[in-house]
Every structure is written in structure tokens, then in C-alpha cells.
C-alpha positions in Angstrom: 191.1 24.4 -97.3 187.7 23.8 -98.9 188.9 20.7 -100.7 190.0 19.1 -97.3 186.5 19.5 -95.9 184.9 16.0 -95.4 181.2 16.2 -95.9 179.1 14.0 -93.6 177.3 12.3 -96.6 175.4 10.2 -96.7 173.9 10.8 -93.3 174.6 7.5 -91.5 172.4 8.3 -88.6 169.4 7.8 -90.9 170.6 4.3 -91.8 170.7 3.6 -88.0 167.2 5.0 -87.6 165.9 2.8 -90.5 167.5 -0.3 -88.9 165.7 0.5 -85.6 162.4 0.9 -87.3 162.9 -2.3 -89.3 163.6 -4.3 -86.1 160.3 -5.4 -84.3 162.1 -6.1 -81.0 163.1 -2.4 -80.8 159.5 -1.2 -80.9 160.1 1.0 -77.8 162.5 3.0 -80.0 160.4 3.2 -83.1 158.6 6.5 -82.4 161.8 8.6 -82.0 163.5 6.8 -84.8 160.7 7.5 -87.2 160.7 11.2 -86.3 164.5 11.5 -86.7 164.4 9.6 -90.0 161.7 11.8 -91.5 163.4 15.0 -90.3 166.7 13.9 -91.8 165.2 12.9 -95.1 163.4 16.3 -95.4 166.6 18.2 -94.4 168.6 16.6 -97.2 165.7 16.4 -99.7 166.3 12.6 -100.0 163.6 11.7 -102.5 165.3 8.4 -103.7 165.9 7.2 -100.2 162.4 8.2 -99.1 161.1 5.8 -101.8 163.1 3.0 -100.3 162.0 3.5 -96.7 158.3 4.0 -97.7 158.4 0.9 -99.9 159.1 -1.2 -96.8 156.5 0.7 -94.7 159.2 2.1 -92.4 157.5 5.5 -93.1 154.1 6.3 -94.5 154.3 7.6 -98.1 153.4 11.3 -98.4 152.9 11.9 -102.2 153.0 15.7 -101.8 156.3 15.5 -99.9 157.8 13.1 -102.4 156.8 15.3 -105.4 158.3 18.4 -103.7 161.6 16.7 -102.9 161.9 15.2 -106.4 161.3 18.7 -107.9 164.0 20.1 -105.6 166.4 17.3 -106.6 165.8 18.0 -110.3 166.3 21.7 -110.0 169.5 21.3 -108.0 170.9 18.7 -110.4 170.1 20.8 -113.4 172.1 23.7 -111.9 175.0 21.4 -111.3 174.8 20.1 -114.9 174.8 23.7 -116.2 177.9 24.4 -114.1 179.6 21.3 -115.4 178.9 22.1 -119.0 180.2 25.6 -118.6 183.3 24.3 -116.9 183.9 21.9 -119.8 183.6 24.8 -122.3 185.6 27.6 -120.6 187.4 26.3 -117.5 190.3 24.0 -116.8 190.5 20.4 -115.5 190.3 21.5 -111.8 187.0 23.3 -112.3 185.6 20.3 -114.2 186.7 18.0 -111.4 185.0 20.3 -108.8 181.8 20.2 -110.8 181.9 16.4 -111.1 182.5 16.1 -107.3 179.6 18.5 -106.7 177.2 16.3 -108.7 178.5 13.1 -107.1 178.2 14.5 -103.6 174.6 15.8 -104.2 173.5 12.3 -105.5 175.2 10.8 -102.4 173.5 13.3 -100.1 170.0 12.4 -101.4 170.6 8.6 -101.2 170.5 7.7 -104.9 172.9 4.8 -104.5 173.5 3.7 -108.1 173.8 7.1 -109.6 175.9 8.3 -106.7 178.4 5.4 -107.0 178.6 6.0 -110.8 179.1 9.7 -110.3 181.7 9.3 -107.6 183.7 6.9 -109.8 183.6 9.4 -112.7 184.8 12.1 -110.3 187.6 9.8 -109.1 188.9 9.4 -112.6 189.0 13.1 -113.3 190.3 14.3 -109.9 194.1 14.9 -109.9 195.0 15.4 -106.2 195.8 12.3 -104.2 194.1 13.7 -101.1 190.9 14.4 -102.9 191.0 11.0 -104.5 191.2 9.4 -101.1 188.3 11.4 -99.9 186.2 10.2 -102.8 187.0 6.6 -102.0 186.2 7.2 -98.4 182.8 8.5 -99.5 182.2 5.3 -101.5 183.0 3.3 -98.4 180.4 5.4 -96.5 177.8 4.7 -99.2 178.6 1.0 -98.7 178.0 1.4 -94.9 174.8 3.4 -95.5 173.3 0.7 -97.7 175.0 -2.2 -95.8 176.8 -3.3 -98.9 179.8 -5.3 -97.5 181.2 -6.2 -101.0 181.3 -2.5 -101.8 183.0 -1.6 -98.5 185.7 -4.3 -99.0 186.4 -3.2 -102.5 186.9 0.4 -101.7 188.8 -0.2 -98.4 191.3 -2.0 -100.5 191.4 0.9 -103.0 191.8 3.4 -100.1 194.7 1.3 -98.7 196.5 1.5 -102.1 196.0 5.3 -102.4 197.1 5.9 -98.8 200.3 3.9 -99.3 201.1 6.2 -102.3 201.3 9.2 -100.0 198.1 9.7 -97.9 198.5 12.3 -95.2 198.3 11.6 -91.5 194.7 12.7 -91.1 193.4 10.4 -93.9 195.5 7.5 -92.6 193.8 7.8 -89.2 190.3 8.2 -90.8 190.9 5.0 -92.7 191.8 3.1 -89.5 188.3 4.0 -88.1 186.6 2.9 -91.3 188.4 -0.4 -91.4 188.0 -0.9 -87.6 184.2 -0.5 -87.8 184.0 -2.8 -90.8 186.0 -5.4 -88.8 183.4 -5.2 -86.0 180.6 -5.5 -88.5 182.0 -8.9 -89.7 182.9 -10.2 -86.2 186.7 -9.6 -86.5 186.6 -8.0 -83.0 190.3 -8.4 -82.2 191.5 -6.6 -85.4 188.7 -4.0 -85.1 189.5 -3.3 -81.5 193.2 -2.7 -82.3 192.4 -0.3 -85.1 189.9 1.7 -83.0 192.2 1.9 -80.0 195.0 3.1 -82.2 192.8 5.9 -83.6 191.4 6.9 -80.2 193.7 9.8 -79.5 193.6 11.1 -83.1 189.9 10.5 -84.0 188.5 12.9 -86.6 186.1 10.7 -88.6 182.9 12.4 -87.5 181.5 12.0 -91.0 181.3 8.2 -90.3 180.4 8.0 -86.6 179.9 10.5 -83.7 182.7 10.7 -81.2 180.7 9.2 -78.3 179.6 6.3 -80.5 183.2 5.8 -81.6 184.4 5.6 -78.0 181.5 3.3 -77.2 182.6 1.0 -80.0 186.2 1.2 -78.8 185.2 0.2 -75.3 182.8 -2.6 -76.4 185.4 -4.3 -78.6 188.5 -3.8 -76.4 186.8 -5.1 -73.2 186.4 -8.3 -75.1 189.9 -8.6 -76.5 192.3 -6.9 -74.1 194.1 -8.7 -71.3 193.3 -7.5 -67.8 196.5 -5.5 -67.4 196.1 -3.9 -70.8 192.5 -3.1 -70.1 193.7 -0.8 -67.3 196.7 0.6 -69.1 195.1 1.2 -72.5 191.4 1.8 -71.9 190.4 2.6 -68.3 193.1 5.2 -67.8 192.9 6.7 -71.4 191.9 10.4 -71.1 189.7 10.1 -74.2 187.7 7.4 -72.5 187.6 9.1 -69.1 186.2 12.2 -70.7 183.2 10.4 -72.3 182.5 7.8 -69.6 179.9 9.9 -67.7 177.8 9.8 -70.8 178.2 6.0 -71.2 177.4 4.8 -67.7 176.5 1.2 -68.8 179.8 0.7 -70.5 181.6 2.3 -67.6 180.0 -0.4 -65.3 180.9 -3.1 -67.8 184.5 -2.2 -68.0 185.2 -1.3 -64.4 183.3 -4.2 -62.9 185.1 -6.7 -65.1 188.5 -5.2 -64.1 187.6 -5.0 -60.4 186.3 -8.6 -60.4 182.8 -7.5 -59.3 181.3 -10.3 -61.4 177.7 -10.0 -60.2 177.6 -6.3 -61.2 179.5 -7.2 -64.4 176.7 -9.6 -65.4 174.1 -6.9 -64.8 176.1 -4.4 -66.8 176.6 -7.0 -69.6 172.8 -7.5 -69.8 172.3 -3.8 -69.9 174.9 -3.4 -72.6 173.1 -6.1 -74.7 169.9 -4.0 -74.6 171.3 -0.5 -75.0 174.5 -0.9 -77.1 174.3 -4.2 -79.0 170.8 -5.0 -80.1 170.0 -1.4 -81.2 173.3 -1.0 -83.1 173.0 -2.0 -86.8 176.7 -3.0 -87.0 176.8 -5.0 -83.8 173.3 -6.4 -83.6 174.0 -9.6 -85.6 176.9 -10.5 -83.2 175.0 -9.9 -79.9 174.8 -13.5 -78.9 178.4 -14.1 -79.8 179.6 -11.1 -77.9 177.6 -11.9 -74.7 178.8 -15.5 -74.7 182.4 -14.5 -75.2 182.2 -11.9 -72.4 180.8 -14.5 -70.0 183.6 -16.9 -70.9 186.2 -14.2 -70.3 184.7 -13.4 -66.9 184.6 -17.1 -65.9 188.2 -17.6 -67.0 189.3 -14.5 -65.1 187.8 -15.9 -61.9 189.0 -19.4 -62.4 192.6 -18.4 -63.0 192.8 -17.3 -59.3 191.8 -20.7 -57.9 192.7 -24.4 -58.2 189.2 -25.2 -57.0 186.1 -23.5 -55.6 182.6 -24.6 -54.8 179.7 -24.2 -57.3 177.9 -22.2 -54.6 180.6 -19.6 -54.2 181.0 -19.3 -58.0 177.2 -18.8 -58.3 177.3 -16.1 -55.6 180.2 -14.3 -57.2 178.2 -14.0 -60.4 174.8 -13.3 -58.7 173.2 -16.3 -60.3 171.8 -19.7 -59.2 173.9 -22.8 -58.8 171.8 -24.5 -61.5 172.5 -21.7 -64.0 176.2 -21.6 -63.4 176.4 -25.5 -63.5 174.5 -25.5 -66.8 176.6 -22.7 -68.4 180.0 -24.1 -67.2 179.1 -27.5 -68.6 178.4 -26.1 -72.0 181.6 -24.1 -72.1 183.7 -27.0 -70.8 182.2 -29.4 -73.4 183.1 -27.0 -76.2 186.7 -26.6 -74.8 186.3 -22.9 -73.9 186.9 -23.4 -70.1 189.7 -25.6 -68.7 188.1 -27.0 -65.6 185.9 -30.0 -64.4 182.8 -30.1 -62.3 182.6 -32.5 -59.4 178.8 -32.6 -59.1 178.8 -34.9 -56.0 180.9 -32.5 -53.9 179.7 -29.4 -55.6 183.2 -28.3 -56.6 184.8 -26.8 -59.7 188.4 -27.8 -60.3 190.6 -26.0 -62.8 192.9 -28.0 -65.0 194.6 -25.3 -67.1 197.1 -26.7 -69.6 200.7 -26.2 -68.6 202.4 -23.3 -70.4 205.7 -25.2 -70.4 204.0 -28.3 -71.9 202.5 -26.1 -74.6 205.9 -24.5 -75.4 207.5 -28.0 -75.5 204.9 -29.3 -77.9 205.5 -26.2 -80.1 209.2 -26.7 -80.2 208.8 -30.4 -81.1 206.4 -29.6 -83.8 208.5 -26.8 -85.3 211.6 -29.0 -85.0 209.9 -31.8 -87.0 209.1 -29.3 -89.7 212.7 -28.0 -89.8 214.1 -31.5 -90.0 211.8 -32.4 -92.9 212.9 -29.2 -94.7 216.6 -30.0 -94.2 216.1 -33.6 -95.5 214.4 -32.3 -98.6 217.2 -29.8 -99.1 219.9 -32.4 -98.7 218.3 -34.6 -101.4 218.3 -31.6 -103.8 222.0 -30.8 -103.1 223.4 -34.3 -103.0 
């Protein structure tokens, strides 16, 4: 049905291009990003957005192009307004709602944020169908993603949750998982984001938000960090959806498989490549690059150390393909911050693990919870007697 068609507006690929151009360290990607950004702006006649990107010198201002796009925007909006006025005079509520959505969607397409948000909210008030109302809220979330407005994203994610709970269909529920999952990654909630993306892997349809390959890439990146080794094999490496796309994501394939296979020297190389090709150029993940790389290194060190009570610094360095000085310095930092449970005997060049006992941890938990329970019983007894 036409009303179920989800329009890919605003075009989020353009926001990614704008981010690349605005990042000096990605200069090697600037030429292609500028070309794609300009082509996308021309294709959707995005005069308001063109003003934004030229104001920051991401693109050079072409006055003739701007005037032509603004004229095109005015003509199209005039046509929509005529249709809206006619619907108000002669048609029913459904036709009025359709015209309101057409106006809101056009303003969204051309990147006129304030007017688009206002128009989408008006359309939301006048639209009767629950499914169509959810689609409008999802569009508002995409506007938030496009302009990197986290407050707007959070506000409308909550609104979408409320609408979906009232009776959203299977497809829209799954789309919302992807929206929330990507937002979680953007605010460094990798565990929750990874769970949502993995859950949506076999049912993904949210191509208006992210391409399928980029979605699988985000799913791999987040879940390699958060899944245990057995789950990594069970839920990710053997997933048909991942296997299908892996030939197009060779760097992430190396990252995932070398960590699982304990080829730590190759894993470190793949992690460095991932940093350059999938983290720094990604506008959602770029702010968390250092955090991600550090956590992945800690995960790899922990995975190796779990297999030994002790091993030499030399063998540890050789396993990771780095110098003894590097691994000594890095382990010292992670030990000091409580992230690795081991000690370094520098005199003998040995690393000894001192992992906390699981039984001791369980015993401490029981004692702590028992104290809480006894205190609660004592307070209750005073009330009763």
C-alpha cells in the first residue's frame, strides 16, 4: 500500500558526506564526499541544506544553483499548498492528512529542519492511522539523526515506543529496534545497541535509515566488542546474514575471525584497519574511536590471559605482534585501572594472572544480599510489633 511506503528522507548519506568533509583528518576522502554531497543536494533540490553546507565552506556557493533550487522549492510548495486548500474545501480528513504529509515530507526532503519538524508535527496531529503516525515519528527521528540532534532523537524515540506499544505492526517494531540500536551506538551504549541490532539482523528493513551493508557492519563492530567468545561464533560468525555480506567487509571479517581464532597479531592489524576504515570515517562512531579500540585490546588481552596462569612478556608480545616494551606499557596501564587481573614480574619478564575467584565473588554477593534482607526484616518487625 502507498501509505506503507517509507520514504528515505532526509537522505542520511548526505549527512555522512558532510561529516567527512568537515573532518580534516579524512582529507583523502574529501573529493569523493564533495562530489556525492553536491549531487545529492541537486537531486533533491535541497536549497536550505545547501545554504548550511556552503556557510561552513564544505561546498563553494554557486549563487545561480541556489537561486534555481529555491525557485523549484517555492513552486513545489505552492502546488502542495493549493492541493491542501482544495482538500480542506472539498475533501475529507484523509485527503487533508495526505496533503499535510506531502508538505511535511517535501520540507524534510529539502533539508529545511525547523519548517519540516513543525510540518511533521502538524501532520501527526491530523493523521488518524496508527501505522502512519508511527511513520511520521520515525521520520522525525531521522531528521534528528540528519542534523545530529540527540535531544530530538530521544524525544521521538520515546514517542515511537508509546505508539508501537499501542499496536504497532511487526515491521515497524523491527524498524524501531534499528533506530534505537544506532542511537545507542552513537551515545556509547554499545552493549544495548549491539543487542538491538543483532535482534533485528534477520528482519532488517530500515533501508531509509542505513544501507544493509552498513547495518551489518555496525552489527559486527558492536557485537565483536560485547559478545562472549562462544556467542560470537553462535550468533554472529555463523549467521547467514553476516556470511552473505562478509566478502564486501573484508576488514571486519578479519577483525571478527582473528579474535575468535586467537590470531592476536592479525587481530591487532585488523583492529588498526577497522579504526581507519569503519570508525573514524563514521559520523556516529567517530567520537568513540579511542574508547572502542581500547576496549577491544582489553578484550583480546583478557581472552589470552584466561588460558594461562603465567606467561612471559616475550611470548605475549610475539602473540600480538608488538614489542615487549609496548605490551609492558599497555598492560601496566590496564592493570592500574583495574581492567586486567594480572601482575607483571619485570625482573623475570613474566605476567602472572590473579583472576578473582568466582566462588568468592558469589559468596560476597550472598553475604551482601543477606545483610540487606536482614535489615529489611528488622525494619518490618519494628512496624508490626
